[in-house]
N, C-alpha and C positions, 0 to 999 in steps of 0.2 A: 764391168769395172767397179759397179755400183753391189753386184749380184752377192749375197749373203755366201758364206761357205755353206754347201751339202746341196747346193742349187742342180745339180745333175741326177740327183736322186727324186726330186719332183717332175723332171720331165719325163721319165721312163714314162714308156706305152701303159704299162699296167696302172699306173698311177694315174694318169689322164681319163685312162677308159673309167677308173673309177670316181675320177670327180664327173666327170662328163655324166655319167648317169646317176650323181648327186643332184647336178642344176638339173636335171630333164627331171627328176622326181621333185626337186621343189618347184619349178615351172609350172607342173601337174597341179599340183596343192595348191600355190596361187590361182591357177586356173579355176578350178573346181569352187575355191573362197568366192572368187570373182563372179562366178556365175551363179552363185547361191545368193548372194547377197540382191541379184537383180535390179541392178541400176538402170536408173534409165537413162544417163547421160553419166559419158566420164570426160573428167579433164584431166590431159595428162601434159606434163611438162619436161619438156626436153629440147634439145639444141637442134639448131639444123647443121646437116654434118655436110651440104653440099651449099655452099655457099663462093656465091659469083662476087669477084671485088670491083665489079664494075656497080652495085647497088647497095641501098644502106642498111646497115647491119646496125638495128635499135638493141638496145639491151633486155628490153621486154617486148615482147609483140603478141598480140592475139588473131587468131584465124577465123572470121564470124560468116564463113560462108556456108549458106544452107546444104552444099553436096562439096566432095572434089575427091581427087585420085589418091590411091595409096596404092604404094609398090606391092605388088602380089607375085612372089618370088614360090612357085609351085617345084618343090624340091629343091636342093644342093641349101647355099647358102648365101645371105647376103653378098658377100666378095665374089661367090662364083658368078651370080646373076649381073653386078657390076660391069666384071669383066668381060661379060660375053654382050654388055649394052642392051640388057633385058628392059624394056618400056612397056609390058604389059603391067595395068593395074584394075583393079576394082573400085567404083564410085561409091563411096560412102556418104551416110547422113552427117552434117555438122548440126548444132545447137543453137543458130543465132539469137534467139530471145536470152540466154543465158551468157553468150560471148558479149552483147549489146551492153547488159547488165554489167559484166564484170569490165569491160572497158569504161563504161561512164564513171563505175562505184573508185576504179583504181586511180584515174585521173582526178574526180572530186578529190581523193584524199593525198594527193600530192605525188602520184605515180607518174610518171609520162610514159605511155605504151602507146605504140606503135599499131594502129589497125591496119589488117588484112582484110582485104573485102573477100577476094579469091586467088587463087594461084594461078600465075600468068601459063597461058595457054601451051597445052603438052607437059605440064609439070605436076608433079604429084608428091603429096607427102613420102621423105625418104624413109630408111630405113629405123633412123630412132622413133618416130611413129610406127613402122610397118612390123615393127619387131613386135608391139604389143596386139596389135590385131593378128598376126602368125601363131604368136605362142599364148598368148594370155587369154584373149576371148575369140577362136578363131572360128566357131561354130556360133558366134552372136551377132548382130546386125546392130549396135548402140551407136545414137549420134555419139559424137565427140567433139570436144570442145580443143584445138591443139595452142599450147600456149608456149610461146619461144623464149627461151633463154639463153643470151649469146654465151658462151664460152671462150669466145676468142680474145686475143688483147689486140689495141688496147682498151677496148670497149665492154668489158668483163666487169659483170655486177660484183662485189665484194660478198663473203658470206654475212656481213652484219644486214647488208640490205637486202639478200637472198629470203633473211627471215625474215624482217622487215614486210616484204611483198609478200609472201606466202601468209603469213596473220592476218594480212587484210584480203588476201585471196580469200581465205577460209571464212573469214566473216561474210564478204560480200553473197559465197554460194549459200551460206546459212540463212541470210535475210533476202532472196531471191522469192518473188511471190508465187512462184509455181510449185508447186507441192511434188519436188521431186527427190527421188533415191540418186544421191551423185557420189560416184567411184572417183579417187584420186590418183593418178598413177604418176611416179617417177621415173622417167623409162632414161637409161645411160649405166655405163657402169661408175665402181670407184674408181682409183687407181688402175690405169692399163696403160698399155705399150711398154713403158717402167710402173713395175709395183711398188709400191710405197706401205707395205703391211702398217707401220705402225700408225701411217695417218689413219688409215683404212678402218683398222680396231678400234683406232681413238672415236671415229664417226659412229661405227655401229654401236660403241656402246653409249653414246651419247643418245642416238636413236631408241636405245632400247631402255635407257631412264628416265628419257623424256628432260635430259639436260641439256637442252639448246642452246641457251645462253652461252655454253663454253665450247659453241663453234665458232661465236660470234667472229672470233681472232685467230680463226684458222689461216694459216702461212699461203699467203696468194706466190710466194715462191714455191714451196712445195704443191698447191693447186696447180700448178705449172710445171711442174717437172716432166711432166709429157702429154702432149696434144689432147688426150682423152680423160685426163684426171679432172680436169675443172667440171667436167660430166656431175663431180660429188656437189653439186651446187645444185642439182635437180633435187635430190634428196631431202639439202636444208631445207629447199623451199616448200614440198608436199608436208615434210615433218610440221614444220609451222601452218601450214593449213590444215594439218588433221590434230595438231592440239588442242586439248591435253591429252588424247587418243596416244598411247606409247606404240612404237612398232615390238612387232612377236618375229623375232630373229626364228628363220626355219633352220638356215643351213648357215 
């Protein structure tokens, strides 16, 4: 009902193949850039995709474990793996020192952040994190600090709060007393399940121009027009942490 006229042309196999190839090329470019940057640790901001109704769902949380399992999907897609019930995982390193520094600093500066000491027995970081390991640094073993941001209502942060959180996150990373090269990744999509191209292009233009303040009042209703679209908040958070560095649009 919401689809713009001419949508049928956008889903032809030839168009899908062209866009798939473009996406793979863009991912390769990002992967090469990340490898060339030689990071000592990576901070990934994303959302838990598998959320149990019986456990607390904090707005912000940080995993400070020294090691954790990451979903290991060899071949196929994440959807294929979920359908097959694949449980294989690879043990990857965390960075408790940086994680503890971020937790202490954020709480000191009035952000109530949940601390996750370790993952429950048998659980691994889901595909929101696993995507990065598989497509962005598949051949590198780099310590990661997972930062969770809730995309679920009613406990979803506002765009304004994400910008403030990201700014503080970036400041604390810069103040860490070890001389580390730290990469930041926002994992997750812009609008998906239902595409809101107008909002997507507005966000991309703000990220490219460095005009983050214009995104403070992004419509909560539009961000929640489909379950995946609030992942846009991950981008706001990392953009604020990276400021005043602006985004280079690859594709």
